[in-house]
A tleap script that builds the chain and sets N, CA, C and O, in Angstrom:
source leaprc.protein.ff14SB
mol = sequence {
  NMET GLY LYS LYS SER LYS SER ALA SER PHE
  ASP PRO GLY LYS SER SER GLY LYS ASN SER
  VAL VAL SER MET GLU ASN ASN ALA LYS ALA
  GLY GLY SER GLY LYS PRO SER LYS ALA GLY
  ILE ALA VAL LYS VAL ARG HIE ILE LEU CYS
  GLU LYS GLN SER LYS CYS LEU GLU ALA LEU
  GLU GLN LEU ARG ASN GLY LYS ARG PHE SER
  GLN VAL ALA GLU THR TYR SER GLU ASP LYS
  ALA ARG SER GLY GLY SER LEU GLY TRP MET
  THR ARG GLY SER MET VAL GLY ALA PHE GLN
  ASP ALA ALA PHE ALA LEU PRO VAL SER THR
  LEU ASP ASP PRO LYS TYR THR ASP PRO PRO
  ILE ARG THR GLN PHE GLY TYR HIE ILE ILE
  MET VAL GLU GLY LYS CARG
}
set mol.1.N position { -6.371 -48.003 -93.339 }
set mol.1.CA position { -5.401 -46.665 -92.970 }
set mol.1.C position { -5.642 -46.320 -91.910 }
set mol.1.O position { -6.458 -45.434 -91.655 }
set mol.2.N position { -4.935 -46.990 -91.018 }
set mol.2.CA position { -5.291 -46.184 -89.295 }
set mol.2.C position { -4.464 -44.990 -88.864 }
set mol.2.O position { -3.275 -44.886 -89.168 }
set mol.3.N position { -5.293 -43.859 -87.963 }
set mol.3.CA position { -4.839 -42.708 -87.997 }
set mol.3.C position { -3.651 -43.066 -87.089 }
set mol.3.O position { -2.659 -42.495 -87.540 }
set mol.4.N position { -3.349 -43.783 -85.988 }
set mol.4.CA position { -2.247 -44.377 -85.123 }
set mol.4.C position { -1.802 -45.269 -85.677 }
set mol.4.O position { -2.431 -46.289 -85.955 }
set mol.5.N position { -0.214 -44.977 -86.037 }
set mol.5.CA position { 0.445 -46.169 -86.363 }
set mol.5.C position { 1.319 -46.627 -85.211 }
set mol.5.O position { 2.324 -45.949 -85.002 }
set mol.6.N position { 1.076 -47.738 -84.385 }
set mol.6.CA position { 1.673 -48.213 -83.586 }
set mol.6.C position { 3.165 -49.073 -83.733 }
set mol.6.O position { 4.113 -49.638 -83.188 }
set mol.7.N position { 2.734 -48.802 -84.506 }
set mol.7.CA position { 4.327 -50.068 -85.392 }
set mol.7.C position { 5.661 -48.940 -85.905 }
set mol.7.O position { 5.599 -47.866 -86.504 }
set mol.8.N position { 6.560 -49.539 -85.500 }
set mol.8.CA position { 7.926 -49.011 -86.569 }
set mol.8.C position { 8.759 -50.008 -87.264 }
set mol.8.O position { 9.530 -50.882 -86.869 }
set mol.9.N position { 8.369 -49.611 -88.407 }
set mol.9.CA position { 8.764 -50.030 -89.603 }
set mol.9.C position { 10.661 -50.597 -89.845 }
set mol.9.O position { 11.405 -49.625 -89.717 }
set mol.10.N position { 11.078 -51.323 -90.010 }
set mol.10.CA position { 12.340 -51.610 -90.144 }
set mol.10.C position { 12.854 -52.141 -91.542 }
set mol.10.O position { 13.057 -53.306 -91.882 }
set mol.11.N position { 13.003 -51.003 -92.239 }
set mol.11.CA position { 13.208 -51.234 -93.580 }
set mol.11.C position { 14.286 -50.608 -93.999 }
set mol.11.O position { 13.896 -49.579 -94.551 }
set mol.12.N position { 15.655 -50.690 -94.040 }
set mol.12.CA position { 16.836 -50.419 -94.414 }
set mol.12.C position { 16.906 -49.358 -95.849 }
set mol.12.O position { 17.880 -48.724 -96.253 }
set mol.13.N position { 15.923 -49.406 -96.260 }
set mol.13.CA position { 15.360 -48.602 -97.591 }
set mol.13.C position { 14.842 -47.268 -97.421 }
set mol.13.O position { 15.043 -46.333 -98.195 }
set mol.14.N position { 14.156 -47.238 -96.354 }
set mol.14.CA position { 13.032 -45.732 -95.871 }
set mol.14.C position { 13.646 -45.528 -94.415 }
set mol.14.O position { 14.059 -46.358 -93.605 }
set mol.15.N position { 13.563 -44.113 -94.360 }
set mol.15.CA position { 13.410 -43.391 -92.858 }
set mol.15.C position { 12.762 -42.513 -93.296 }
set mol.15.O position { 13.581 -41.805 -93.884 }
set mol.16.N position { 11.546 -41.966 -93.426 }
set mol.16.CA position { 10.710 -41.239 -93.430 }
set mol.16.C position { 10.070 -41.591 -92.735 }
set mol.16.O position { 10.031 -42.781 -92.421 }
set mol.17.N position { 9.236 -40.579 -92.171 }
set mol.17.CA position { 7.922 -40.789 -91.096 }
set mol.17.C position { 8.030 -40.730 -89.543 }
set mol.17.O position { 9.139 -40.805 -89.015 }
set mol.18.N position { 7.079 -40.618 -88.924 }
set mol.18.CA position { 7.516 -40.389 -87.455 }
set mol.18.C position { 7.716 -42.180 -86.738 }
set mol.18.O position { 8.421 -42.862 -85.995 }
set mol.19.N position { 6.713 -42.210 -87.479 }
set mol.19.CA position { 7.268 -43.655 -86.526 }
set mol.19.C position { 8.004 -45.063 -87.047 }
set mol.19.O position { 7.769 -46.212 -86.673 }
set mol.20.N position { 8.918 -44.621 -87.979 }
set mol.20.CA position { 9.372 -45.190 -88.872 }
set mol.20.C position { 11.230 -45.255 -88.215 }
set mol.20.O position { 11.931 -44.388 -87.695 }
set mol.21.N position { 11.458 -46.538 -88.523 }
set mol.21.CA position { 13.071 -46.364 -87.920 }
set mol.21.C position { 14.374 -46.479 -89.182 }
set mol.21.O position { 14.256 -46.689 -90.390 }
set mol.22.N position { 15.255 -46.316 -88.587 }
set mol.22.CA position { 16.126 -45.961 -89.255 }
set mol.22.C position { 17.012 -47.149 -89.051 }
set mol.22.O position { 17.191 -47.471 -87.877 }
set mol.23.N position { 17.503 -47.744 -89.827 }
set mol.23.CA position { 18.679 -48.624 -89.573 }
set mol.23.C position { 20.198 -48.608 -89.109 }
set mol.23.O position { 20.912 -47.997 -89.905 }
set mol.24.N position { 20.713 -49.018 -88.254 }
set mol.24.CA position { 22.181 -48.863 -87.846 }
set mol.24.C position { 22.661 -48.733 -88.695 }
set mol.24.O position { 23.218 -47.635 -88.711 }
set mol.25.N position { 22.906 -49.703 -90.194 }
set mol.25.CA position { 23.239 -49.407 -90.803 }
set mol.25.C position { 23.472 -48.366 -92.128 }
set mol.25.O position { 24.346 -48.217 -92.982 }
set mol.26.N position { 22.197 -47.748 -91.796 }
set mol.26.CA position { 22.321 -46.583 -93.170 }
set mol.26.C position { 22.890 -45.718 -92.304 }
set mol.26.O position { 23.609 -44.880 -92.849 }
set mol.27.N position { 22.767 -45.630 -90.725 }
set mol.27.CA position { 23.462 -44.659 -90.019 }
set mol.27.C position { 24.693 -44.424 -89.867 }
set mol.27.O position { 25.094 -43.317 -89.507 }
set mol.28.N position { 25.522 -45.480 -90.131 }
set mol.28.CA position { 26.878 -46.356 -90.189 }
set mol.28.C position { 27.825 -45.439 -90.905 }
set mol.28.O position { 28.891 -44.856 -90.705 }
set mol.29.N position { 26.334 -45.698 -92.437 }
set mol.29.CA position { 27.118 -45.711 -93.490 }
set mol.29.C position { 27.002 -43.891 -94.104 }
set mol.29.O position { 27.488 -43.263 -95.044 }
set mol.30.N position { 26.394 -43.686 -93.347 }
set mol.30.CA position { 26.642 -42.302 -93.756 }
set mol.30.C position { 27.312 -41.639 -92.557 }
set mol.30.O position { 27.198 -40.424 -92.396 }
set mol.31.N position { 27.913 -42.297 -91.824 }
set mol.31.CA position { 28.634 -41.535 -90.864 }
set mol.31.C position { 28.819 -41.188 -89.314 }
set mol.31.O position { 29.629 -40.511 -88.682 }
set mol.32.N position { 27.484 -42.110 -88.927 }
set mol.32.CA position { 26.643 -41.383 -88.184 }
set mol.32.C position { 26.175 -39.780 -87.689 }
set mol.32.O position { 26.016 -39.208 -86.610 }
set mol.33.N position { 26.011 -39.285 -89.723 }
set mol.33.CA position { 25.900 -38.019 -89.386 }
set mol.33.C position { 24.298 -38.004 -89.362 }
set mol.33.O position { 23.477 -38.910 -89.505 }
set mol.34.N position { 24.117 -36.121 -89.038 }
set mol.34.CA position { 22.657 -36.140 -89.320 }
set mol.34.C position { 21.814 -36.357 -87.869 }
set mol.34.O position { 22.446 -35.846 -86.945 }
set mol.35.N position { 20.880 -36.821 -87.548 }
set mol.35.CA position { 20.482 -36.672 -86.440 }
set mol.35.C position { 20.573 -38.018 -85.262 }
set mol.35.O position { 20.113 -39.153 -85.390 }
set mol.36.N position { 21.136 -37.580 -84.405 }
set mol.36.CA position { 22.216 -37.843 -83.641 }
set mol.36.C position { 21.208 -39.183 -83.193 }
set mol.36.O position { 20.015 -38.887 -83.122 }
set mol.37.N position { 21.468 -40.246 -82.964 }
set mol.37.CA position { 20.613 -40.893 -82.760 }
set mol.37.C position { 21.111 -41.946 -81.228 }
set mol.37.O position { 21.875 -42.911 -81.197 }
set mol.38.N position { 20.239 -41.211 -79.956 }
set mol.38.CA position { 20.238 -41.876 -78.564 }
set mol.38.C position { 20.911 -43.344 -78.520 }
set mol.38.O position { 20.580 -44.044 -77.563 }
set mol.39.N position { 22.047 -44.017 -79.688 }
set mol.39.CA position { 22.065 -45.031 -79.108 }
set mol.39.C position { 22.485 -45.828 -77.908 }
set mol.39.O position { 21.741 -46.640 -77.357 }
set mol.40.N position { 23.600 -45.585 -77.563 }
set mol.40.CA position { 23.460 -45.770 -76.336 }
set mol.40.C position { 24.617 -47.340 -76.075 }
set mol.40.O position { 24.668 -47.889 -77.176 }
set mol.41.N position { 25.177 -47.864 -75.400 }
set mol.41.CA position { 25.738 -48.975 -75.346 }
set mol.41.C position { 24.824 -50.444 -74.806 }
set mol.41.O position { 25.210 -51.594 -75.016 }
set mol.42.N position { 23.560 -50.069 -74.083 }
set mol.42.CA position { 22.654 -50.911 -73.911 }
set mol.42.C position { 21.248 -50.230 -74.130 }
set mol.42.O position { 21.147 -49.004 -74.085 }
set mol.43.N position { 20.244 -50.990 -74.352 }
set mol.43.CA position { 18.926 -50.890 -74.346 }
set mol.43.C position { 17.893 -51.937 -73.381 }
set mol.43.O position { 18.213 -53.030 -72.913 }
set mol.44.N position { 16.924 -51.421 -73.286 }
set mol.44.CA position { 15.786 -52.186 -72.452 }
set mol.44.C position { 15.032 -53.116 -72.937 }
set mol.44.O position { 13.912 -52.902 -72.474 }
set mol.45.N position { 15.003 -54.086 -73.649 }
set mol.45.CA position { 14.176 -54.674 -74.571 }
set mol.45.C position { 13.228 -55.851 -74.346 }
set mol.45.O position { 13.794 -56.898 -74.032 }
set mol.46.N position { 11.881 -55.885 -74.445 }
set mol.46.CA position { 10.806 -56.585 -74.507 }
set mol.46.C position { 10.838 -57.328 -76.152 }
set mol.46.O position { 11.315 -56.676 -77.081 }
set mol.47.N position { 10.395 -58.458 -76.337 }
set mol.47.CA position { 10.511 -59.096 -77.439 }
set mol.47.C position { 9.184 -60.226 -77.556 }
set mol.47.O position { 8.689 -60.674 -76.522 }
set mol.48.N position { 8.928 -60.428 -78.235 }
set mol.48.CA position { 7.842 -61.798 -78.957 }
set mol.48.C position { 8.198 -62.592 -79.738 }
set mol.48.O position { 7.539 -62.458 -80.768 }
set mol.49.N position { 9.317 -63.824 -79.849 }
set mol.49.CA position { 9.424 -64.969 -80.611 }
set mol.49.C position { 8.768 -65.704 -80.538 }
set mol.49.O position { 8.469 -66.211 -79.457 }
set mol.50.N position { 8.162 -66.142 -81.925 }
set mol.50.CA position { 8.188 -67.275 -82.510 }
set mol.50.C position { 8.703 -68.130 -83.205 }
set mol.50.O position { 9.591 -67.435 -83.699 }
set mol.51.N position { 8.840 -69.090 -83.628 }
set mol.51.CA position { 9.481 -69.678 -84.482 }
set mol.51.C position { 8.676 -69.804 -85.455 }
set mol.51.O position { 9.044 -69.176 -86.447 }
set mol.52.N position { 7.732 -70.359 -85.569 }
set mol.52.CA position { 6.409 -69.882 -86.990 }
set mol.52.C position { 6.230 -68.473 -87.678 }
set mol.52.O position { 5.714 -67.678 -86.892 }
set mol.53.N position { 6.458 -68.027 -88.702 }
set mol.53.CA position { 6.563 -66.633 -88.981 }
set mol.53.C position { 4.498 -66.432 -88.677 }
set mol.53.O position { 3.908 -65.747 -87.842 }
set mol.54.N position { 4.208 -66.923 -89.253 }
set mol.54.CA position { 3.194 -67.111 -89.145 }
set mol.54.C position { 2.177 -67.089 -88.001 }
set mol.54.O position { 1.033 -66.672 -88.179 }
set mol.55.N position { 2.636 -67.567 -86.770 }
set mol.55.CA position { 2.514 -67.249 -85.566 }
set mol.55.C position { 2.936 -65.709 -85.220 }
set mol.55.O position { 2.216 -64.756 -84.920 }
set mol.56.N position { 3.985 -65.775 -85.327 }
set mol.56.CA position { 4.608 -63.922 -85.247 }
set mol.56.C position { 3.258 -62.974 -85.739 }
set mol.56.O position { 2.679 -62.100 -85.093 }
set mol.57.N position { 2.952 -63.526 -87.257 }
set mol.57.CA position { 2.582 -62.160 -87.848 }
set mol.57.C position { 1.009 -62.069 -87.065 }
set mol.57.O position { 0.395 -61.005 -86.986 }
set mol.58.N position { 0.520 -63.306 -86.540 }
set mol.58.CA position { -0.243 -63.284 -85.510 }
set mol.58.C position { -0.972 -62.446 -84.545 }
set mol.58.O position { -2.039 -61.856 -84.374 }
set mol.59.N position { 0.659 -62.816 -83.770 }
set mol.59.CA position { 0.355 -61.732 -82.245 }
set mol.59.C position { 0.879 -60.431 -82.969 }
set mol.59.O position { 0.765 -59.425 -82.268 }
set mol.60.N position { 1.444 -60.225 -84.250 }
set mol.60.CA position { 1.704 -58.802 -84.986 }
set mol.60.C position { 0.221 -57.715 -84.987 }
set mol.60.O position { 0.156 -56.521 -84.696 }
set mol.61.N position { -0.777 -58.584 -85.394 }
set mol.61.CA position { -2.179 -58.616 -86.000 }
set mol.61.C position { -3.127 -58.387 -84.365 }
set mol.61.O position { -4.270 -57.935 -84.307 }
set mol.62.N position { -2.454 -58.745 -83.398 }
set mol.62.CA position { -3.182 -58.331 -82.003 }
set mol.62.C position { -2.410 -56.824 -81.699 }
set mol.62.O position { -3.072 -55.787 -81.711 }
set mol.63.N position { -1.602 -56.825 -81.550 }
set mol.63.CA position { -0.693 -55.767 -81.335 }
set mol.63.C position { -0.864 -54.547 -82.040 }
set mol.63.O position { -0.786 -53.453 -81.482 }
set mol.64.N position { -1.248 -54.801 -84.049 }
set mol.64.CA position { -2.105 -53.612 -84.105 }
set mol.64.C position { -3.361 -53.136 -83.818 }
set mol.64.O position { -3.761 -51.991 -84.029 }
set mol.65.N position { -4.119 -54.267 -83.211 }
set mol.65.CA position { -5.601 -53.989 -83.017 }
set mol.65.C position { -5.387 -53.499 -81.318 }
set mol.65.O position { -6.393 -53.710 -80.640 }
set mol.66.N position { -4.312 -52.933 -80.639 }
set mol.66.CA position { -4.473 -52.607 -79.398 }
set mol.66.C position { -4.072 -53.290 -78.621 }
set mol.66.O position { -3.880 -52.535 -77.668 }
set mol.67.N position { -3.562 -55.022 -78.102 }
set mol.67.CA position { -3.541 -55.157 -77.204 }
set mol.67.C position { -2.134 -54.905 -76.871 }
set mol.67.O position { -1.349 -54.607 -77.771 }
set mol.68.N position { -1.757 -54.999 -75.665 }
set mol.68.CA position { -0.751 -54.578 -74.541 }
set mol.68.C position { 0.058 -55.562 -75.243 }
set mol.68.O position { -0.207 -56.756 -75.379 }
set mol.69.N position { 1.156 -54.878 -75.707 }
set mol.69.CA position { 2.568 -55.347 -75.554 }
set mol.69.C position { 2.846 -57.034 -74.807 }
set mol.69.O position { 2.917 -58.183 -75.244 }
set mol.70.N position { 2.939 -56.372 -73.474 }
set mol.70.CA position { 3.102 -57.556 -72.318 }
set mol.70.C position { 2.127 -58.840 -72.441 }
set mol.70.O position { 2.573 -59.971 -72.249 }
set mol.71.N position { 0.546 -58.565 -72.827 }
set mol.71.CA position { -0.215 -59.771 -72.883 }
set mol.71.C position { 0.119 -60.626 -73.878 }
set mol.71.O position { 0.283 -61.835 -73.716 }
set mol.72.N position { 0.242 -59.955 -75.052 }
set mol.72.CA position { 0.784 -60.516 -76.696 }
set mol.72.C position { 1.699 -61.519 -76.112 }
set mol.72.O position { 1.330 -62.678 -75.924 }
set mol.73.N position { 3.042 -61.043 -75.784 }
set mol.73.CA position { 4.171 -61.255 -75.220 }
set mol.73.C position { 3.898 -63.025 -74.228 }
set mol.73.O position { 4.654 -63.984 -74.070 }
set mol.74.N position { 2.787 -62.812 -73.867 }
set mol.74.CA position { 2.305 -63.725 -72.201 }
set mol.74.C position { 1.331 -64.843 -73.128 }
set mol.74.O position { 1.403 -66.031 -72.811 }
set mol.75.N position { 0.765 -64.587 -73.844 }
set mol.75.CA position { 0.614 -65.529 -75.176 }
set mol.75.C position { 0.908 -66.518 -76.112 }
set mol.75.O position { 0.506 -67.652 -76.375 }
set mol.76.N position { 2.037 -65.446 -76.683 }
set mol.76.CA position { 2.461 -65.887 -78.403 }
set mol.76.C position { 3.955 -66.110 -78.014 }
set mol.76.O position { 4.445 -67.082 -78.588 }
set mol.77.N position { 4.803 -65.433 -77.166 }
set mol.77.CA position { 5.767 -65.687 -76.695 }
set mol.77.C position { 6.321 -67.589 -76.638 }
set mol.77.O position { 5.647 -68.441 -76.059 }
set mol.78.N position { 7.878 -67.945 -77.503 }
set mol.78.CA position { 8.441 -69.094 -77.234 }
set mol.78.C position { 9.325 -68.784 -76.396 }
set mol.78.O position { 9.511 -69.608 -75.501 }
set mol.79.N position { 9.961 -67.823 -76.389 }
set mol.79.CA position { 11.099 -67.440 -75.142 }
set mol.79.C position { 10.512 -67.759 -73.857 }
set mol.79.O position { 9.387 -67.999 -73.418 }
set mol.80.N position { 12.274 -67.631 -73.205 }
set mol.80.CA position { 11.686 -68.188 -71.608 }
set mol.80.C position { 11.688 -67.450 -71.106 }
set mol.80.O position { 11.661 -67.568 -69.881 }
set mol.81.N position { 11.726 -65.953 -71.825 }
set mol.81.CA position { 11.324 -64.535 -71.392 }
set mol.81.C position { 9.574 -64.329 -71.410 }
set mol.81.O position { 9.084 -63.379 -72.020 }
set mol.82.N position { 8.909 -65.105 -70.839 }
set mol.82.CA position { 7.534 -65.125 -71.323 }
set mol.82.C position { 7.195 -63.788 -70.360 }
set mol.82.O position { 6.762 -62.962 -71.164 }
set mol.83.N position { 7.188 -63.342 -69.374 }
set mol.83.CA position { 6.556 -62.534 -68.903 }
set mol.83.C position { 6.653 -61.098 -69.007 }
set mol.83.O position { 7.457 -60.386 -68.404 }
set mol.84.N position { 5.790 -60.745 -69.801 }
set mol.84.CA position { 5.454 -59.750 -70.648 }
set mol.84.C position { 6.775 -59.576 -71.596 }
set mol.84.O position { 7.144 -58.450 -71.930 }
set mol.85.N position { 7.470 -60.767 -72.013 }
set mol.85.CA position { 8.228 -60.863 -73.016 }
set mol.85.C position { 9.633 -59.679 -72.626 }
set mol.85.O position { 10.314 -59.400 -73.613 }
set mol.86.N position { 10.157 -58.865 -70.996 }
set mol.86.CA position { 10.953 -58.932 -71.161 }
set mol.86.C position { 12.259 -59.662 -71.334 }
set mol.86.O position { 12.300 -60.877 -71.137 }
set mol.87.N position { 13.483 -58.886 -71.744 }
set mol.87.CA position { 14.982 -59.606 -71.536 }
set mol.87.C position { 15.550 -58.353 -70.699 }
set mol.87.O position { 15.438 -58.978 -69.644 }
set mol.88.N position { 15.909 -57.487 -70.403 }
set mol.88.CA position { 15.969 -56.670 -69.417 }
set mol.88.C position { 16.980 -55.907 -70.437 }
set mol.88.O position { 16.636 -55.662 -71.594 }
set mol.89.N position { 18.143 -55.582 -69.962 }
set mol.89.CA position { 18.673 -54.415 -70.456 }
set mol.89.C position { 20.093 -55.404 -70.731 }
set mol.89.O position { 20.921 -56.061 -70.101 }
set mol.90.N position { 19.735 -55.006 -72.144 }
set mol.90.CA position { 21.359 -55.987 -73.418 }
set mol.90.C position { 21.940 -54.815 -73.870 }
set mol.90.O position { 21.547 -53.774 -74.396 }
set mol.91.N position { 23.185 -55.378 -73.443 }
set mol.91.CA position { 24.438 -54.804 -74.721 }
set mol.91.C position { 24.933 -54.735 -75.844 }
set mol.91.O position { 24.340 -55.519 -76.586 }
set mol.92.N position { 25.384 -54.427 -76.135 }
set mol.92.CA position { 26.071 -53.963 -77.840 }
set mol.92.C position { 26.870 -55.466 -77.581 }
set mol.92.O position { 27.672 -55.592 -76.655 }
set mol.93.N position { 26.502 -56.716 -78.636 }
set mol.93.CA position { 27.334 -57.257 -78.423 }
set mol.93.C position { 26.906 -58.363 -78.061 }
set mol.93.O position { 27.687 -59.239 -78.433 }
set mol.94.N position { 25.799 -58.877 -77.359 }
set mol.94.CA position { 25.563 -59.444 -76.387 }
set mol.94.C position { 23.673 -60.082 -77.252 }
set mol.94.O position { 22.739 -60.671 -76.708 }
set mol.95.N position { 23.824 -59.629 -78.607 }
set mol.95.CA position { 22.172 -60.469 -79.276 }
set mol.95.C position { 22.727 -60.463 -80.526 }
set mol.95.O position { 23.738 -59.766 -80.609 }
set mol.96.N position { 22.367 -61.044 -81.565 }
set mol.96.CA position { 22.333 -61.586 -82.463 }
set mol.96.C position { 22.131 -60.286 -83.435 }
set mol.96.O position { 21.298 -59.396 -83.264 }
set mol.97.N position { 23.227 -60.396 -84.647 }
set mol.97.CA position { 22.751 -59.315 -85.610 }
set mol.97.C position { 21.789 -58.523 -86.025 }
set mol.97.O position { 21.651 -57.317 -85.817 }
set mol.98.N position { 21.068 -59.313 -86.675 }
set mol.98.CA position { 19.682 -58.130 -87.147 }
set mol.98.C position { 18.433 -58.153 -85.678 }
set mol.98.O position { 17.329 -57.727 -86.018 }
set mol.99.N position { 18.521 -58.520 -84.431 }
set mol.99.CA position { 18.018 -58.343 -83.148 }
set mol.99.C position { 18.500 -57.390 -82.989 }
set mol.99.O position { 17.711 -56.447 -83.053 }
set mol.100.N position { 20.207 -56.953 -82.658 }
set mol.100.CA position { 20.416 -55.879 -82.174 }
set mol.100.C position { 20.441 -54.787 -82.904 }
set mol.100.O position { 20.157 -53.700 -82.400 }
set mol.101.N position { 20.869 -54.948 -84.508 }
set mol.101.CA position { 20.141 -53.643 -84.858 }
set mol.101.C position { 19.119 -53.135 -85.369 }
set mol.101.O position { 19.221 -52.068 -85.974 }
set mol.102.N position { 17.731 -53.871 -85.226 }
set mol.102.CA position { 16.403 -53.188 -84.348 }
set mol.102.C position { 16.430 -52.748 -83.348 }
set mol.102.O position { 16.066 -51.596 -83.114 }
set mol.103.N position { 16.909 -53.625 -82.415 }
set mol.103.CA position { 16.903 -52.836 -80.827 }
set mol.103.C position { 17.353 -51.861 -80.860 }
set mol.103.O position { 16.687 -51.130 -80.127 }
set mol.104.N position { 18.352 -51.206 -81.406 }
set mol.104.CA position { 19.431 -50.072 -81.351 }
set mol.104.C position { 18.331 -49.263 -82.298 }
set mol.104.O position { 17.687 -48.350 -81.782 }
set mol.105.N position { 18.163 -49.553 -83.451 }
set mol.105.CA position { 17.392 -48.113 -84.547 }
set mol.105.C position { 16.262 -48.263 -84.237 }
set mol.105.O position { 15.504 -48.007 -85.173 }
set mol.106.N position { 15.432 -48.777 -82.711 }
set mol.106.CA position { 14.279 -48.250 -81.993 }
set mol.106.C position { 13.779 -47.630 -81.238 }
set mol.106.O position { 13.757 -47.975 -80.056 }
set mol.107.N position { 13.241 -46.568 -81.655 }
set mol.107.CA position { 12.493 -45.399 -80.576 }
set mol.107.C position { 12.337 -46.173 -79.223 }
set mol.107.O position { 12.010 -47.338 -79.000 }
set mol.108.N position { 12.690 -45.101 -78.364 }
set mol.108.CA position { 12.334 -45.772 -76.974 }
set mol.108.C position { 11.002 -45.725 -76.895 }
set mol.108.O position { 10.432 -44.636 -76.954 }
set mol.109.N position { 10.256 -46.982 -76.739 }
set mol.109.CA position { 8.651 -46.212 -76.103 }
set mol.109.C position { 8.364 -47.021 -75.081 }
set mol.109.O position { 9.240 -47.683 -74.523 }
set mol.110.N position { 6.629 -47.058 -74.602 }
set mol.110.CA position { 6.445 -48.098 -73.377 }
set mol.110.C position { 5.170 -48.810 -73.680 }
set mol.110.O position { 4.517 -48.918 -74.718 }
set mol.111.N position { 4.974 -49.354 -72.224 }
set mol.111.CA position { 3.628 -50.165 -72.897 }
set mol.111.C position { 2.408 -49.862 -73.608 }
set mol.111.O position { 1.891 -50.403 -74.586 }
set mol.112.N position { 1.881 -48.355 -72.523 }
set mol.112.CA position { 1.045 -47.609 -73.116 }
set mol.112.C position { 0.884 -47.063 -75.152 }
set mol.112.O position { -0.003 -47.056 -76.007 }
set mol.113.N position { 2.336 -46.695 -75.055 }
set mol.113.CA position { 3.029 -46.536 -76.439 }
set mol.113.C position { 3.538 -46.956 -77.158 }
set mol.113.O position { 4.456 -46.327 -77.685 }
set mol.114.N position { 3.225 -48.197 -77.548 }
set mol.114.CA position { 4.561 -48.919 -78.161 }
set mol.114.C position { 4.784 -48.795 -79.640 }
set mol.114.O position { 3.885 -48.598 -80.457 }
set mol.115.N position { 6.541 -48.975 -80.015 }
set mol.115.CA position { 6.915 -48.726 -80.998 }
set mol.115.C position { 7.450 -50.227 -80.972 }
set mol.115.O position { 7.878 -50.908 -80.040 }
set mol.116.N position { 7.280 -50.493 -82.278 }
set mol.116.CA position { 7.695 -51.873 -82.249 }
set mol.116.C position { 8.221 -52.110 -83.930 }
set mol.116.O position { 7.771 -51.474 -84.882 }
set mol.117.N position { 9.686 -53.598 -84.036 }
set mol.117.CA position { 9.328 -54.042 -85.700 }
set mol.117.C position { 7.836 -54.578 -85.934 }
set mol.117.O position { 6.991 -55.258 -85.352 }
set mol.118.N position { 8.052 -53.709 -87.403 }
set mol.118.CA position { 6.724 -53.895 -88.257 }
set mol.118.C position { 7.334 -54.201 -89.368 }
set mol.118.O position { 7.884 -53.161 -89.729 }
set mol.119.N position { 7.639 -55.364 -90.415 }
set mol.119.CA position { 7.403 -56.621 -89.999 }
set mol.119.C position { 8.485 -56.987 -89.426 }
set mol.119.O position { 9.522 -56.325 -89.449 }
set mol.120.N position { 8.254 -58.714 -88.529 }
set mol.120.CA position { 9.141 -59.128 -87.444 }
set mol.120.C position { 10.568 -59.407 -88.344 }
set mol.120.O position { 10.874 -59.597 -89.521 }
set mol.121.N position { 11.198 -59.313 -87.097 }
set mol.121.CA position { 12.809 -59.459 -87.090 }
set mol.121.C position { 12.962 -61.302 -87.501 }
set mol.121.O position { 11.906 -61.934 -87.528 }
set mol.122.N position { 14.010 -61.898 -87.737 }
set mol.122.CA position { 14.218 -63.078 -88.295 }
set mol.122.C position { 15.662 -63.138 -87.934 }
set mol.122.O position { 16.511 -62.270 -88.140 }
set mol.123.N position { 15.844 -64.586 -87.219 }
set mol.123.CA position { 17.001 -64.715 -86.769 }
set mol.123.C position { 17.050 -66.128 -86.932 }
set mol.123.O position { 16.339 -66.787 -87.691 }
set mol.124.N position { 18.164 -66.654 -85.973 }
set mol.124.CA position { 18.542 -68.170 -86.401 }
set mol.124.C position { 17.920 -68.718 -85.285 }
set mol.124.O position { 17.985 -69.940 -85.157 }
set mol.125.N position { 17.131 -67.836 -84.173 }
set mol.125.CA position { 15.677 -68.200 -83.541 }
set mol.125.C position { 14.365 -68.398 -83.737 }
set mol.125.O position { 13.382 -68.965 -83.261 }
set mol.126.N position { 14.662 -67.832 -84.466 }
set mol.126.CA position { 12.731 -67.275 -85.308 }
set mol.126.C position { 12.766 -66.355 -85.648 }
set mol.126.O position { 13.735 -65.802 -86.169 }
set mol.127.N position { 10.936 -65.605 -85.302 }
set mol.127.CA position { 10.820 -64.399 -85.509 }
set mol.127.C position { 10.399 -63.276 -84.247 }
set mol.127.O position { 9.399 -63.458 -83.552 }
set mol.128.N position { 11.136 -62.329 -84.104 }
set mol.128.CA position { 10.961 -61.644 -83.187 }
set mol.128.C position { 9.819 -59.961 -83.560 }
set mol.128.O position { 9.813 -59.220 -84.543 }
set mol.129.N position { 9.126 -59.930 -82.460 }
set mol.129.CA position { 8.364 -58.617 -82.200 }
set mol.129.C position { 9.577 -57.863 -81.617 }
set mol.129.O position { 10.192 -58.800 -81.109 }
set mol.130.N position { 10.246 -56.845 -81.391 }
set mol.130.CA position { 11.020 -56.253 -80.731 }
set mol.130.C position { 10.121 -54.906 -80.202 }
set mol.130.O position { 9.274 -54.244 -80.802 }
set mol.131.N position { 10.596 -54.800 -78.997 }
set mol.131.CA position { 10.070 -52.948 -78.455 }
set mol.131.C position { 11.515 -52.667 -77.102 }
set mol.131.O position { 12.081 -53.377 -76.270 }
set mol.132.N position { 11.591 -51.291 -77.530 }
set mol.132.CA position { 12.919 -51.176 -76.691 }
set mol.132.C position { 11.982 -49.911 -75.401 }
set mol.132.O position { 11.139 -49.038 -75.607 }
set mol.133.N position { 12.701 -50.431 -74.042 }
set mol.133.CA position { 11.965 -49.512 -72.960 }
set mol.133.C position { 12.752 -48.296 -72.712 }
set mol.133.O position { 12.386 -47.182 -72.336 }
set mol.134.N position { 13.740 -48.687 -72.963 }
set mol.134.CA position { 14.969 -47.462 -72.404 }
set mol.134.C position { 16.379 -47.869 -73.214 }
set mol.134.O position { 16.652 -48.859 -73.893 }
set mol.135.N position { 17.037 -46.866 -72.908 }
set mol.135.CA position { 18.245 -47.025 -74.192 }
set mol.135.C position { 19.587 -45.886 -73.012 }
set mol.135.O position { 19.389 -44.681 -72.854 }
set mol.136.N position { 20.648 -46.523 -72.451 }
set mol.136.CA position { 21.807 -45.891 -72.260 }
set mol.136.C position { 22.938 -45.916 -72.476 }
set mol.136.O position { 23.669 -45.024 -72.045 }
savepdb mol mol.pdb
quit
């Protein structure tokens, strides 16, 4: 049990804790009420994509151990955006469902203090560890 959790849990059933992520689905069910999430229409995203869950979990362990997101992405990601995992600015509708939900639910963070999906998000492309660097 570490003092500093660097991951943000994406569990639609949970929304407590300062590093947890509230799902967009739960926010929509609540009518968008409560604390306004600076959801915006675009997010600046980095991700690590692995076809196999075991490889993605290995990458996640590296992040938990304090390795920089960009370094882990360069080592583990199988996506063409291997240069630090940056996908740049992505708009709503340009990402697959689960990836988009997680990306818009994550808080903005930095490479020095990343908040990322833990556990990884599964899509038809594989397993993703997602980090958001900006919202607009």
